[in-house]
DRENVO-449681 format. One line per 4 residues: number of its first residue (from 1); their letters; for each residue x, y, z of N, C-alpha, C. Coordinates in pm, 1 decimal, padded with zeros to 6 digits, m for minus. Example, Ala and Ser with C-alpha at 12.3 -4.5 7.8 and 13.67 -1.06 7.14 Angstrom:
<voses>
1> AS> 01319.0/m00569.0/00780.0/01230.0/m00450.0/00780.0/01320.0/m00330.0/00780.0 | 01285.0/m00225.0/00708.0/01367.0/m00106.0/00714.0/01290.0/00003.0/00787.0
</voses>
This chain:
<voses>
1> MPVV> m01755.1/02171.8/02384.5/m01639.9/02083.9/02379.0/m01665.7/01957.1/02297.2 | m01783.0/01890.2/02309.4/m01805.7/01770.1/02229.5/m01801.5/01797.5/02078.4 | m01839.2/01918.0/02036.3/m01836.2/01949.9/01893.4/m01692.1/01955.3/01843.6 | m01603.4/02012.0/01924.1/m01462.2/02019.4/01886.4/m01403.5/01879.1/01875.7
5> VLIV> m01437.5/01794.0/01971.0/m01389.3/01655.4/01967.5/m01443.4/01584.5/01843.7 | m01570.6/01606.1/01812.3/m01631.7/01546.2/01693.9/m01557.1/01589.3/01567.6 | m01522.3/01715.5/01557.8/m01452.6/01765.7/01439.5/m01312.3/01706.5/01429.6 | m01240.3/01704.4/01539.7/m01102.5/01653.0/01537.4/m01101.2/01503.4/01507.5
9> VGAL> m01182.6/01427.7/01579.5/m01186.7/01282.6/01558.4/m01237.5/01250.8/01418.1 | m01340.3/01321.7/01374.2/m01393.2/01299.8/01240.1/m01291.3/01330.4/01132.4 | m01216.2/01438.9/01149.8/m01113.9/01474.6/01051.2/m01005.4/01367.2/01044.0 | m00960.7/01321.6/01159.2/m00859.4/01214.6/01160.7/m00914.1/01086.1/01098.5
13> AGVL> m01038.3/01053.8/01131.5/m01099.2/00932.9/01075.0/m01113.9/00944.6/00923.6 | m01148.0/01061.3/00875.7/m01162.0/01081.9/00731.5/m01030.9/01064.2/00658.4 | m00924.7/01120.9/00714.7/m00793.1/01105.5/00653.0/m00752.7/00958.2/00652.4 | m00770.7/00890.8/00764.3/m00736.7/00749.3/00772.6/m00823.0/00664.8/00678.3
17> ATRL> m00952.3/00693.8/00674.5/m01043.9/00616.2/00590.2/m01011.2/00631.9/00442.4 | m00979.5/00754.0/00399.4/m00946.0/00771.5/00258.0/m00815.9/00700.0/00222.9 | m00723.6/00693.5/00318.0/m00598.6/00621.0/00292.4/m00624.2/00470.0/00289.9 | m00709.1/00420.8/00380.8/m00740.2/00277.7/00383.8/m00815.5/00233.2/00258.5
21> MKMT> m00901.8/00319.9/00208.1/m00979.0/00287.6/00088.0/m00901.2/00320.7/m00039.7 | m00778.3/00368.4/m00024.2/m00690.5/00404.0/m00135.6/m00754.2/00504.4/m00230.1 | m00817.1/00605.9/m00170.4/m00876.1/00714.4/m00246.9/m00776.5/00829.4/m00251.9 | m00771.3/00895.6/m00362.6/m00684.0/01011.5/m00373.4/m00769.2/01137.6/m00360.7
25> TDLP> m00766.8/01195.2/m00242.8/m00838.1/01320.1/m00217.7/m00741.5/01415.7/m00150.0 | m00774.7/01543.5/m00160.7/m00692.3/01640.1/m00089.2/m00731.1/01638.6/00058.6 | m00649.0/01698.1/00140.3/m00667.3/01693.0/00285.4/m00800.0/01753.9/00331.6 | m00839.4/01872.1/00282.6/m00968.2/01926.8/00327.8/m01087.8/01838.0/00293.5
29> TAMV> m01085.5/01775.8/00175.7/m01195.7/01686.7/00137.4/m01200.1/01565.0/00227.7 | m01084.2/01507.3/00256.7/m01079.2/01391.3/00345.7/m01130.1/01427.6/00484.7 | m01096.6/01547.2/00531.7/m01142.1/01590.5/00663.5/m01293.1/01611.6/00664.8 | m01348.0/01669.4/00559.5/m01493.7/01690.0/00551.7/m01565.3/01556.2/00545.8
33> IGVL> m01512.7/01462.5/00468.6/m01572.0/01328.1/00462.1/m01573.5/01265.3/00601.2 | m01465.1/01279.7/00674.5/m01457.8/01222.5/00808.8/m01554.0/01287.1/00906.3 | m01565.0/01419.3/00901.2/m01656.8/01488.8/00992.2/m01800.8/01449.7/00960.5 | m01835.1/01446.1/00832.3/m01971.0/01403.7/00794.8/m01996.3/01258.3/00833.4
37> GAVV> m01895.4/01174.3/00816.2/m01908.8/01034.8/00857.7/m01927.2/01021.5/01007.7 | m01856.8/01105.8/01083.7/m01871.9/01103.5/01229.1/m02012.0/01146.7/01270.9 | m02065.5/01246.1/01201.6/m02201.4/01291.9/01232.6/m02302.8/01182.4/01199.8 | m02291.8/01125.3/01080.9/m02385.7/01019.3/01040.2/m02372.6/00898.0/01132.1
41> GGLG> m02249.2/00857.5/01159.3/m02228.0/00743.3/01247.5/m02276.9/00769.3/01388.7 | m02252.6/00890.5/01438.0/m02298.7/00926.3/01572.2/m02449.9/00927.2/01582.7 | m02515.0/00982.0/01480.5/m02661.6/00983.7/01481.0/m02718.2/00843.0/01470.5 | m02658.3/00762.0/01384.5/m02704.7/00623.4/01371.6/m02684.7/00544.9/01499.6
45> FRFL> m02569.4/00563.3/01561.7/m02541.8/00493.9/01687.6/m02638.9/00539.8/01796.2 | m02661.0/00670.1/01805.1/m02753.3/00723.5/01905.2/m02894.2/00670.8/01882.4 | m02936.5/00665.1/01755.1/m03069.2/00613.3/01723.1/m03082.6/00467.2/01764.3 | m02981.6/00387.6/01732.4/m02988.7/00245.8/01766.5/m02982.1/00222.9/01916.8
49> MTSA> m02906.5/00304.9/01987.2/m02895.3/00287.4/02131.8/m03020.9/00332.7/02204.8 | m03087.1/00436.2/02152.7/m03209.0/00481.9/02220.1/m03324.2/00385.5/02197.5 | m03321.8/00312.2/02086.5/m03429.0/00215.4/02065.5/m03418.1/00102.2/02166.7 | m03293.9/00065.1/02202.4/m03266.0/m00034.0/02307.3/m03355.9/m00156.4/02297.0
53> SWVG> m03380.0/m00198.6/02178.2/m03462.5/m00317.4/02159.5/m03379.0/m00426.6/02093.6 | m03438.1/m00539.7/02076.0/m03366.3/m00648.2/02012.0/m03336.5/m00615.0/01866.6 | m03418.1/m00528.9/01806.7/m03393.5/m00489.4/01668.3/m03263.3/m00410.0/01659.0 | m03242.8/m00317.5/01752.5/m03119.1/m00239.9/01754.9/m02997.9/m00327.7/01776.1
57> AFVL> m03010.2/m00422.3/01867.6/m02900.1/m00515.1/01893.4/m02873.5/m00601.6/01770.5 | m02979.6/m00643.3/01703.8/m02963.5/m00724.3/01583.8/m02895.1/m00645.7/01472.6 | m02935.8/m00521.9/01453.2/m02876.0/m00438.6/01348.5/m02728.0/m00416.4/01376.6 | m02693.7/m00387.6/01501.8/m02552.9/m00369.2/01536.9/m02473.2/m00497.9/01516.8
61> ALLG> m02531.1/m00610.1/01554.1/m02463.4/m00737.8/01533.7/m02444.8/m00765.9/01384.6 | m02545.2/m00735.7/01306.0/m02536.6/m00755.5/01162.1/m02428.8/m00666.1/01101.3 | m02427.6/m00539.0/01139.7/m02325.3/m00447.4/01088.5/m02185.0/m00491.2/01129.4 | m02170.3/m00532.8/01252.7/m02040.8/m00581.7/01298.5/m01995.7/m00704.2/01220.9
65> SLVL> m02087.4/m00794.4/01195.9/m02055.5/m00914.4/01118.6/m02016.8/m00879.6/00975.9 | m02088.5/m00785.5/00916.7/m02056.3/m00744.1/00780.5/m01917.4/m00681.4/00772.6 | m01883.8/m00599.8/00870.1/m01751.8/m00536.8/00871.8/m01643.3/m00642.9/00886.8 | m01663.8/m00737.4/00978.1/m01564.9/m00843.0/00996.4/m01548.5/m00928.8/00871.3
69> LWLW> m01660.1/m00960.2/00805.2/m01651.9/m01037.9/00681.9/m01580.6/m00959.8/00572.2 | m01607.2/m00832.0/00563.7/m01540.8/m00747.9/00464.4/m01390.6/m00744.5/00491.1 | m01354.5/m00726.5/00617.9/m01212.5/m00726.4/00653.5/m01148.8/m00861.5/00622.8 | m01218.5/m00970.3/00653.8/m01167.7/m01104.3/00627.0/m01138.8/m01121.1/00478.1
73> QRFQ> m01233.7/m01078.7/00393.9/m01214.0/m01091.8/00249.5/m01098.6/m01004.8/00200.7 | m01088.2/m00885.4/00253.3/m00980.2/m00794.4/00211.6/m00842.9/m00851.4/00245.6 | m00827.9/m00903.2/00369.4/m00697.8/m00951.4/00412.5/m00666.9/m01090.7/00360.3 | m00767.9/m01172.0/00334.2/m00744.8/m01306.0/00282.5/m00697.7/m01298.3/00137.8
77> GRR> m00741.8/m01199.1/00065.2/m00700.5/m01183.3/m00073.3/m00556.2/m01140.2/m00090.0 | m00492.8/m01090.7/00015.1/m00355.2/m01041.3/00008.4/m00252.3/m01152.1/00026.2 | m00294.2/m01270.4/00060.9/m00198.8/m01380.9/00084.5/m00149.7/m01440.7/m00042.7
</voses>
């Protein structure tokens, strides 16, 4: 069951991500990108959570900050 959820969520995320990044891809390619992204993200998240050290927490905080800064720059430029 978790594999089916991974495929469905990954496919939806891929379609959404390609639309957010304004990429023109066909539906199967967007779904494959999303599934692969879900696998990579899941493995990275699992790796960081199993380390359970300050380094893992720091990396997650850094990634979160980078995403927020990227979003800030993207939306601030639209005004």
